[in-house]
KEBATOR-888655 format. One record per residue (C-alpha): residue in one letter; x, y, z. Coordinates in steps of 0.05 Angstrom, whole numbers. Each point is the difference from the previous one (the first is absolute). Layout:
<drenpas>
drenpa residuo->a | px->X | py->Y | pz->Z $
...
</drenpas>
This chain:
<drenpas>
drenpa residuo->m | px->912 | py->-242 | pz->684 $
drenpa residuo->s | px->58 | py->-11 | pz->-45 $
drenpa residuo->t | px->70 | py->-13 | pz->24 $
drenpa residuo->f | px->22 | py->69 | pz->-25 $
drenpa residuo->q | px->-53 | py->35 | pz->42 $
drenpa residuo->i | px->20 | py->-39 | pz->62 $
drenpa residuo->v | px->73 | py->18 | pz->-9 $
drenpa residuo->v | px->-16 | py->74 | pz->-9 $
drenpa residuo->i | px->-44 | py->0 | pz->62 $
drenpa residuo->l | px->54 | py->-34 | pz->41 $
drenpa residuo->l | px->53 | py->49 | pz->-24 $
drenpa residuo->a | px->-44 | py->59 | pz->16 $
drenpa residuo->l | px->-14 | py->-28 | pz->69 $
drenpa residuo->a | px->74 | py->-11 | pz->14 $
drenpa residuo->g | px->16 | py->70 | pz->-24 $
drenpa residuo->g | px->-54 | py->30 | pz->44 $
drenpa residuo->v | px->24 | py->-38 | pz->62 $
drenpa residuo->t | px->72 | py->22 | pz->-14 $
drenpa residuo->f | px->-21 | py->72 | pz->-7 $
drenpa residuo->l | px->-39 | py->-1 | pz->65 $
drenpa residuo->l | px->58 | py->-33 | pz->37 $
drenpa residuo->m | px->48 | py->54 | pz->-27 $
drenpa residuo->k | px->-47 | py->56 | pz->24 $
drenpa residuo->k | px->-5 | py->-32 | pz->69 $
drenpa residuo->g | px->76 | py->-6 | pz->4 $
drenpa residuo->k | px->5 | py->-76 | pz->0 $
drenpa residuo->i | px->37 | py->0 | pz->-66 $
drenpa residuo->k | px->56 | py->51 | pz->-7 $
drenpa residuo->d | px->-2 | py->53 | pz->-54 $
drenpa residuo->a | px->52 | py->52 | pz->18 $
drenpa residuo->n | px->-8 | py->44 | pz->-62 $
drenpa residuo->n | px->-77 | py->-4 | pz->-2 $
drenpa residuo->n | px->-4 | py->-20 | pz->-73 $
drenpa residuo->n | px->-49 | py->-57 | pz->16 $
drenpa residuo->i | px->52 | py->-53 | pz->-19 $
drenpa residuo->p | px->23 | py->-41 | pz->60 $
drenpa residuo->d | px->74 | py->8 | pz->16 $
drenpa residuo->a | px->11 | py->-75 | pz->0 $
drenpa residuo->l | px->-26 | py->-4 | pz->-71 $
drenpa residuo->e | px->45 | py->57 | pz->-23 $
drenpa residuo->e | px->61 | py->-35 | pz->31 $
drenpa residuo->k | px->-17 | py->-65 | pz->-36 $
drenpa residuo->v | px->-7 | py->37 | pz->-66 $
drenpa residuo->e | px->69 | py->31 | pz->9 $
drenpa residuo->e | px->30 | py->-68 | pz->16 $
drenpa residuo->v | px->-32 | py->-29 | pz->-63 $
drenpa residuo->k | px->29 | py->57 | pz->-42 $
drenpa residuo->e | px->70 | py->-14 | pz->27 $
drenpa residuo->v | px->-7 | py->-75 | pz->-16 $
drenpa residuo->v | px->-24 | py->16 | pz->-71 $
drenpa residuo->e | px->60 | py->46 | pz->-12 $
drenpa residuo->e | px->48 | py->-54 | pz->26 $
drenpa residuo->t | px->-34 | py->-53 | pz->-43 $
drenpa residuo->k | px->6 | py->44 | pz->-62 $
drenpa residuo->a | px->74 | py->10 | pz->13 $
drenpa residuo->r | px->11 | py->-74 | pz->9 $
drenpa residuo->a | px->-39 | py->-15 | pz->-64 $
drenpa residuo->k | px->45 | py->47 | pz->-40 $
drenpa residuo->k | px->62 | py->-35 | pz->28 $
drenpa residuo->v | px->-29 | py->-68 | pz->-18 $
drenpa residuo->v | px->-14 | py->23 | pz->-71 $
drenpa residuo->a | px->71 | py->25 | pz->-8 $
drenpa residuo->e | px->27 | py->-66 | pz->28 $
drenpa residuo->v | px->-43 | py->-41 | pz->-48 $
drenpa residuo->k | px->28 | py->40 | pz->-58 $
drenpa residuo->d | px->70 | py->-15 | pz->24 $
drenpa residuo->v | px->-16 | py->-74 | pz->5 $
drenpa residuo->a | px->-31 | py->0 | pz->-70 $
drenpa residuo->n | px->63 | py->31 | pz->-28 $
drenpa residuo->a | px->43 | py->-51 | pz->36 $
drenpa residuo->a | px->-43 | py->-56 | pz->-27 $
drenpa residuo->k | px->10 | py->25 | pz->-71 $
drenpa residuo->e | px->75 | py->1 | pz->11 $
drenpa residuo->v | px->-3 | py->-72 | pz->26 $
drenpa residuo->v | px->-36 | py->-21 | pz->-64 $
drenpa residuo->k | px->55 | py->32 | pz->-42 $
drenpa residuo->q | px->53 | py->-34 | pz->42 $
drenpa residuo->s | px->-34 | py->-68 | pz->-5 $
drenpa residuo->k | px->4 | py->3 | pz->-76 $
drenpa residuo->d | px->75 | py->9 | pz->7 $
drenpa residuo->v | px->4 | py->-62 | pz->46 $
drenpa residuo->v | px->-37 | py->-42 | pz->-51 $
drenpa residuo->k | px->45 | py->24 | pz->-55 $
drenpa residuo->a | px->62 | py->-15 | pz->41 $
drenpa residuo->a | px->-24 | py->-70 | pz->16 $
drenpa residuo->t | px->-12 | py->-16 | pz->-73 $
drenpa residuo->t | px->66 | py->26 | pz->-28 $
drenpa residuo->k | px->64 | py->-38 | pz->-2 $
drenpa residuo->t | px->58 | py->15 | pz->47 $
drenpa residuo->g | px->41 | py->59 | pz->-23 $
drenpa residuo->e | px->-55 | py->31 | pz->-42 $
drenpa residuo->r | px->-25 | py->46 | pz->54 $
drenpa residuo->k | px->13 | py->73 | pz->-15 $
drenpa residuo->g | px->11 | py->21 | pz->72 $
drenpa residuo->r | px->-28 | py->56 | pz->41 $
drenpa residuo->k | px->-45 | py->50 | pz->-35 $
drenpa residuo->p | px->25 | py->73 | pz->2 $
drenpa residuo->a | px->-35 | py->43 | pz->52 $
drenpa residuo->v | px->-54 | py->45 | pz->-27 $
drenpa residuo->k | px->13 | py->74 | pz->16 $
drenpa residuo->k | px->-60 | py->38 | pz->25 $
</drenpas>
């Protein structure tokens, strides 16, 4: 027997045992859809966690974009620092005018 066949047989056996226990009332199935209530509850919990994780991932992406923009600005500013360090006293032009958006 191959590993695949063994796995299929074990899954079928577990499904059969679960079905029999549901029919005998040992495992609850309130809506009689042959899916145990405990399993349905776990699936709902997983769906909630997935939604929360997606929302967090979107926030992280937005924050990474903000950090990237800030890093670009730091690079621009560092060029100004190097230029200021290499020029003689009194040659600095002063503050740059603000860019209107």
